[in-house]
N, C-alpha and C positions, 0 to 999 in steps of 0.2 A: 464466435469467440467472445468471451467476457474477459476484460482486463480488470484486475483488482489492483488498486493503487496503494502503495505504501505511503505513509505520512511524509517520509523524506523526499519523495518526488515533488510534492507540493511545497514543502519547506524550502528545498534547494532551488526550485524553479522561481519562487518569489524572491528569494534572497540573491540568487546569482544570475539567472538567465532571463526570466520573464516577470519582472516586478509587476504587481497588479496595476499600479497606477501608470506604468510606462508601456506595458504591452497588454492592454485589456483584451485584445483579440484571443490570446492564449486561454484566458480564463472563461471567456464566452464560448470558445470552442469546446472546452472541457464540459461545460454545462450542456451544450448541444449534443455531444456524443454520450454524455451521461443520461440525458433524457431519452435518447434513442436506445438505451440499455446496453451500450457497448463498453462502458467503463463505470465502475462503482467503487465505493469505499466502505468497508465494513465499519460498523459503529465503534468498535474498539479502536480502530485506526483513526477514525474521524475525531474521536475524543482526544487523541494525542495533539491534534491541531487546535481544537476549541478550548481545551482545558489548560493549555500552556500559557505563555505570556500573551498579553493583550497587544496585538499588532494588526497590520492590514490583513494578513492571511486569516487570523482567527476571526476577525470581523466579517470578512468575506464568507468564510465557512459557515458562520452562524445565520447567514441570510436564508430565508425560507426557500427561495428558488434553488439555492445550492443544495440544501438538504433534500429537496424533492427530486432533483436531478441526479445527485451523486450517491446518496446513502443507499447501501445494499439493504433491501427489505427482506432479510432472513435472520433467523436465529442461528447461532453457532452450535454445532454438535460438540458438547463438552467432552465426550469420549474421544472425538478426533483431536481436540486440543490436547488432551492428556497423552494420546498416542504420539502426536507430533513432538510434544515436550520430552517424553521419555525416550523415544526412538531417534528423534532428530538432534537432541541436545544431550541428555543423560537421564537415567531413571532415578538418580539420587541427588538432584540439584539442591543446594542449600538455599535458604531464603534470599541470601545476597545474590546467588547465581540466578534465581528466578527473577529477581528484580532486574538484573542485567539483561536477561532474555526479553523482558518486557512483554509487549503484546504481539510479537512476531508469530508465536504459535497459533494465535487466533487467525491472522491473515492466511497462514499456510493451511489451516484447517478448513477455512471457507473454500479455498481453491481445491483442496483434496476432496471435498464433498461434491464437486461438479466435474462434468466433462467439459473439454474445450475451454479451459480457464488458464490464463497467464497472469503472473504477478509482475507488476512494474515496480522496480526499486532502484535506488541509486547505489545500493550496496553492491560491491564487487565480490567475486568468489575469493575466498581465503581458505583453501582446503586443509591447511595445516592447523587451523584453529580448532580448538576442542571445547566441548561442554558449552557453557553459556556464552562463549566468545565466537561461536559459529555464526556465519552470515547467512542470510535468507537464501541466496542462490545455492549454497552448499546443502542446506537442509532440504530445499526443494528438489534438488537433484536426487537425494535419497528416496524421495517419494514420487519421482517421475513427473514433477510439476515444472513447467517451463517458466523461466524468468527472463525479463528483458530490462534494459535501462531506459531512462526517459527519452533519449535521442532515438533509440530503436522504435519506441512507442510512437513518437510524433511522426516518424518516417512511415511506419506501417499505417497509421491513421490519417496520414496526409495533412498534417497541420500546415497552414499557410496564413500569412498576414494579408494576402491578396484577397480582394472581394470576389 
């Protein structure tokens, strides 16, 4: 099983639960399981972290060992991105709506291109939302892709601060 991580997982973890300076074990663990090929971040999602504001998370993400361990070494299938956008959101999105959707179709397209792939996101299901307001779990459900939240992920992957 490969777990693809949405940017919000790392952003929220650093801000709310596992700050890099306070709980370095979490971030070391991510590198460990990333190097083992169990968790990856597509480049489009990685850039959401590194091209945003300058903070501890963006500094951490730009480190060579982080890139080597966590970056998914694949190119996205643009046809799949277009398919996810058109069928998962809408086939007639305006430029503003496309901006609202952001890079989520890329994340979903990477998962769609693989077998045994799960997306980890902090977004919750909001099935009544339409078009560019749809959340990752709802679009993934349309395509048969499993999603889990951060806490399910750390439980499945057995994160612990014990040595």
